[in-house]
SERO-4910 file (N, C-alpha, C, O; in steps of 0.05 Angstrom, whole numbers):
BEGIN
 pado doro    nc1    nc2    nc3   cac1   cac2   cac3    cc1    cc2    cc3    oc1    oc2    oc3
  Met    A    275    754    -93    267    770    -71    257    797    -82    270    809    -98
  Phe    A    234    805    -73    221    830    -83    239    855    -79    241    871    -97
  Trp    A    251    857    -55    266    881    -49    291    885    -66    301    907    -67
  Asn    A    300    865    -80    323    867    -97    315    875   -126    333    882   -141
  Lys    A    290    875   -132    281    882   -159    282    912   -163    275    927   -146
  Ser    A    291    919   -187    292    947   -194    265    957   -203    253    944   -220
  Lys    A    256    979   -193    231    991   -202    233   1004   -229    214   1004   -245
  Phe    A    257   1014   -235    260   1031   -259    283   1020   -276    300   1005   -267
  Lys    A    284   1029   -302    305   1021   -320    314   1045   -336    298   1063   -341
  Phe    A    339   1046   -343    349   1067   -361    340   1062   -389    337   1040   -398
  Ser    A    335   1084   -404    329   1082   -432    355   1075   -447    377   1076   -435
  Arg    A    353   1068   -472    377   1062   -488    396   1087   -489    420   1084   -488
  Lys    A    383   1110   -492    400   1135   -493    415   1139   -467    438   1146   -468
  Ser    A    401   1135   -445    415   1138   -419    438   1118   -416    459   1125   -406
  Ile    A    433   1094   -424    454   1073   -422    478   1081   -439    501   1079   -430
  Lys    A    472   1091   -463    494   1099   -481    510   1122   -469    535   1121   -470
  Glu    A    497   1141   -457    511   1164   -444    527   1154   -420    550   1162   -416
  Leu    A    514   1137   -403    527   1127   -379    552   1111   -386    572   1111   -371
  Glu    A    552   1096   -408    575   1080   -415    599   1096   -422    622   1085   -423
  Thr    A    596   1122   -426    619   1140   -432    632   1150   -406    652   1165   -407
  Cys    A    620   1143   -384    629   1154   -358    648   1135   -343    649   1111   -349
  His    A    662   1146   -324    680   1131   -307    664   1108   -293    641   1111   -287
  Pro    A    677   1085   -289    664   1062   -277    650   1069   -250    629   1057   -244
  Asp    A    662   1087   -234    649   1094   -208    622   1108   -213    603   1103   -198
  Leu    A    620   1125   -233    595   1138   -239    575   1118   -250    551   1120   -244
  Gln    A    585   1099   -266    567   1078   -276    555   1062   -252    531   1057   -251
  Arg    A    573   1054   -234    563   1038   -211    543   1054   -194    523   1044   -186
  Leu    A    549   1079   -190    532   1097   -174    504   1099   -186    484   1094   -172
  Phe    A    503   1106   -212    476   1110   -223    461   1084   -230    437   1085   -232
  Lys    A    476   1062   -232    462   1036   -234    449   1029   -208    429   1015   -207
  Glu    A    460   1039   -186    448   1035   -160    425   1055   -156    403   1047   -146
  Val    A    428   1080   -163    408   1100   -160    382   1093   -175    360   1096   -164
  Ile    A    385   1082   -200    361   1076   -216    344   1054   -204    321   1052   -211
  Lys    A    355   1039   -186    340   1018   -173    316   1029   -157    295   1016   -155
  Gln    A    319   1053   -147    298   1065   -130    288   1092   -139    268   1102   -129
  Phe    A    302   1105   -157    295   1132   -165    297   1134   -195    319   1132   -207
  Asp    A    275   1139   -209    275   1140   -238    290   1165   -247    285   1187   -237
  Cys    A    308   1162   -265    325   1184   -275    334   1179   -303    333   1157   -313
  Ser    A    344   1200   -316    354   1199   -343    382   1210   -343    387   1231   -332
  Val    A    400   1196   -356    428   1206   -360    427   1222   -387    424   1210   -408
  Ile    A    430   1248   -385    428   1265   -409    455   1272   -420    457   1284   -441
  Gly    A    477   1266   -405    503   1273   -414    525   1258   -399    524   1254   -375
  Gly    A    545   1249   -414    569   1237   -403    592   1251   -416    596   1275   -412
  His    A    608   1236   -431    631   1248   -445    620   1267   -466    601   1262   -480
  Arg    A    635   1290   -469    629   1308   -491    656   1318   -503    675   1322   -488
  Ser    A    656   1321   -529    680   1331   -542    685   1360   -535    668   1373   -524
  Asn    A    709   1369   -542    715   1398   -537    696   1416   -553    688   1437   -543
  Asp    A    690   1408   -577    671   1424   -593    643   1425   -580    631   1447   -579
  Gln    A    633   1402   -570    608   1403   -556    609   1420   -531    591   1435   -525
  Gln    A    632   1418   -517    636   1434   -492    635   1464   -499    623   1479   -485
  Asn    A    649   1471   -520    650   1499   -528    622   1509   -537    615   1532   -532
  Glu    A    606   1492   -549    579   1499   -557    562   1504   -531    547   1523   -530
  Phe    A    565   1486   -512    550   1490   -486    559   1516   -472    543   1529   -460
  Phe    A    585   1522   -474    596   1546   -463    583   1571   -476    575   1589   -463
  Arg    A    582   1570   -503    570   1593   -518    541   1597   -510    531   1620   -509
  Lys    A    527   1575   -505    498   1577   -498    494   1583   -468    471   1588   -460
  Gly    A    515   1584   -452    513   1591   -424    506   1568   -406    498   1572   -383
  Phe    A    507   1543   -416    501   1520   -400    523   1512   -381    519   1497   -362
  Thr    A    547   1522   -387    571   1515   -371    589   1539   -369    587   1557   -386
  Lys    A    606   1539   -350    626   1561   -347    653   1553   -357    672   1569   -357
  Leu    A    656   1528   -366    681   1517   -375    682   1513   -405    663   1503   -417
  Lys    A    705   1520   -417    709   1515   -446    719   1487   -450    726   1473   -432
  Gly    A    720   1480   -476    730   1453   -483    757   1447   -472    775   1464   -472
  Gly    A    761   1423   -461    786   1415   -448    788   1421   -419    806   1412   -405
  Gln    A    769   1437   -408    770   1445   -380    750   1429   -363    753   1430   -338
  Ser    A    732   1415   -375    711   1401   -360    717   1372   -355    731   1359   -371
  Lys    A    707   1362   -333    710   1333   -328    693   1317   -349    698   1293   -352
  His    A    675   1330   -362    660   1317   -384    678   1310   -408    672   1292   -424
  Asn    A    700   1325   -411    718   1322   -434    738   1300   -431    752   1293   -450
  Leu    A    739   1288   -408    758   1266   -403    746   1240   -413    721   1237   -416
  Lys    A    763   1221   -420    754   1194   -428    766   1174   -408    791   1171   -408
  Pro    A    751   1160   -393    722   1163   -391    715   1189   -376    731   1199   -361
  Ser    A    691   1198   -380    682   1223   -368    681   1220   -338    671   1199   -327
  Arg    A    691   1240   -324    689   1240   -295    665   1257   -285    664   1264   -262
  Ala    A    647   1262   -304    622   1277   -298    599   1265   -313    602   1255   -335
  Ala    A    576   1267   -301    551   1258   -314    529   1278   -308    527   1289   -286
  Asp    A    513   1283   -328    489   1300   -324    465   1281   -322    459   1267   -341
  Val    A    452   1281   -299    431   1262   -293    408   1277   -281    411   1293   -262
  Cys    A    384   1272   -291    360   1287   -282    339   1267   -271    337   1244   -281
  Pro    A    324   1276   -252    301   1259   -243    281   1258   -267    277   1278   -281
  Tyr    A    269   1235   -270    250   1231   -293    222   1228   -282    217   1216   -261
  Pro    A    202   1240   -296    205   1256   -320    218   1283   -314    215   1294   -292
  Ile    A    232   1294   -334    247   1318   -330    228   1342   -330    213   1346   -349
  Asp    A    230   1358   -309    216   1383   -307    236   1404   -298    242   1407   -275
  Trp    A    246   1419   -318    268   1438   -313    259   1460   -293    276   1473   -281
  Lys    A    233   1465   -290    224   1486   -272    222   1477   -243    218   1494   -225
  Asn    A    223   1451   -238    220   1440   -211    247   1437   -198    258   1415   -196
  Lys    A    258   1459   -188    285   1459   -175    285   1442   -150    305   1428   -145
  Glu    A    263   1442   -135    262   1426   -111    265   1396   -116    278   1382   -101
  Arg    A    254   1387   -139    257   1358   -146    287   1352   -152    296   1330   -145
  Phe    A    301   1370   -166    329   1366   -171    345   1365   -145    363   1349   -142
  Ile    A    338   1382   -126    352   1383   -100    346   1357    -85    365   1345    -74
  Tyr    A    322   1348    -85    315   1322    -72    330   1299    -85    341   1282    -71
  Phe    A    331   1299   -111    345   1278   -126    375   1279   -119    387   1258   -114
  Ala    A    387   1302   -119    415   1305   -112    421   1294    -84    442   1281    -80
  Gly    A    404   1300    -65    407   1289    -38    407   1259    -38    423   1246    -24
  Tyr    A    389   1247    -54    388   1218    -55    414   1207    -68    426   1189    -57
  Val    A    422   1219    -90    447   1211   -104    471   1213    -85    487   1195    -83
  Lys    A    473   1236    -71    495   1239    -53    495   1219    -30    516   1209    -22
  Gly    A    471   1212    -20    469   1192      1    478   1164     -9    493   1150      5
  Val    A    470   1157    -33    478   1131    -44    508   1131    -49    522   1112    -43
  Ala    A    518   1153    -60    547   1155    -65    563   1152    -39    583   1138    -38
  Asn    A    553   1165    -18    567   1163      8    567   1134     18    588   1124     28
  Gln    A    545   1120     15    544   1092     23    563   1074      7    573   1054     17
  Met    A    567   1082    -18    585   1067    -36    614   1076    -35    631   1066    -49
  Asp    A    619   1096    -18    646   1108    -15    656   1120    -41    679   1117    -48
  Ile    A    637   1133    -56    644   1147    -81    642   1176    -75    621   1186    -67
  Lys    A    664   1191    -78    665   1220    -72    655   1235    -96    668   1235   -117
  Ile    A    633   1249    -93    622   1265   -115    617   1294   -107    615   1301    -83
  Arg    A    615   1311   -127    607   1339   -124    583   1343   -141    582   1333   -164
  Trp    A    564   1359   -132    540   1365   -146    540   1394   -156    549   1411   -142
  Gly    A    530   1398   -180    530   1425   -192    510   1445   -180    508   1467   -190
  Gly    A    496   1437   -160    478   1455   -145    491   1464   -119    480   1481   -105
  Asp    A    514   1452   -112    528   1459    -87    558   1454    -92    570   1436    -81
  Trp    A    570   1471   -109    597   1468   -118    617   1466    -95    637   1451    -96
  Asp    A    613   1481    -73    632   1480    -51    625   1459    -30    638   1457    -10
  Ser    A    604   1443    -36    596   1421    -18    592   1428     11    600   1413     29
  Asp    A    581   1452     15    576   1461     43    547   1456     51    538   1465     73
  Asn    A    531   1443     34    503   1438     38    486   1463     41    464   1463     53
  Phe    A    496   1485     30    481   1510     29    481   1519      0    502   1527    -11
  Met    A    458   1518    -13    456   1523    -41    453   1552    -49    456   1559    -73
  Lys    A    446   1569    -31    440   1597    -37    466   1613    -42    464   1635    -52
  Asp    A    489   1601    -37    514   1616    -41    527   1610    -68    549   1618    -74
  Gln    A    512   1596    -85    523   1588   -112    518   1611   -132    497   1624   -131
  Thr    A    538   1616   -149    534   1636   -170    526   1623   -196    518   1637   -214
  Phe    A    529   1597   -198    522   1583   -223    511   1555   -215    524   1540   -202
  Asn    A    486   1550   -222    474   1524   -216    473   1507   -241    465   1515   -263
  Asp    A    483   1482   -238    482   1462   -259    470   1437   -245    484   1418   -239
  Leu    A    443   1439   -242    430   1419   -225    432   1390   -234    431   1372   -217
  Pro    A    434   1384   -260    438   1356   -268    466   1345   -264    471   1321   -268
  His    A    485   1362   -258    514   1356   -259    524   1342   -234    520   1352   -211
  Phe    A    536   1319   -237    550   1304   -216    578   1297   -226    581   1288   -249
  Gln    A    598   1302   -210    625   1296   -219    640   1282   -196    635   1287   -173
  Leu    A    659   1266   -204    677   1253   -185    696   1273   -174    707   1289   -189
  Glu    A    701   1273   -148    721   1290   -136    748   1278   -140    751   1254   -142
  Asp    A    768   1295   -142    795   1286   -147    807   1273   -122    830   1264   -122
***
């Protein structure tokens, strides 16, 4: 059946990163890729990697404090493909799609562009637009 065919596929790098993530994140993004081309740019990261990202200002959390540091990772960094870091609107559109799919799958997630999940993005003090994490 045509409607069941996936339009897009993950690259080997995306698959490798996604495999380090919690099974719910794997299920979610395997569903998302069917209709929305995206790249998984991060899954699990070591405390050293986390501290390096902290030093560079990419995160507000040091090693051991992030859901990325858990095994399996309870966070994934996923971008709409092709990646255009300057196109914030595309990240917001993508996040809405991901959140909708997650809701249909009964997977509770938080997005790094709306940390308090109030659907109002202008009240954020730190944006991490590729970041999706499982809620506790």
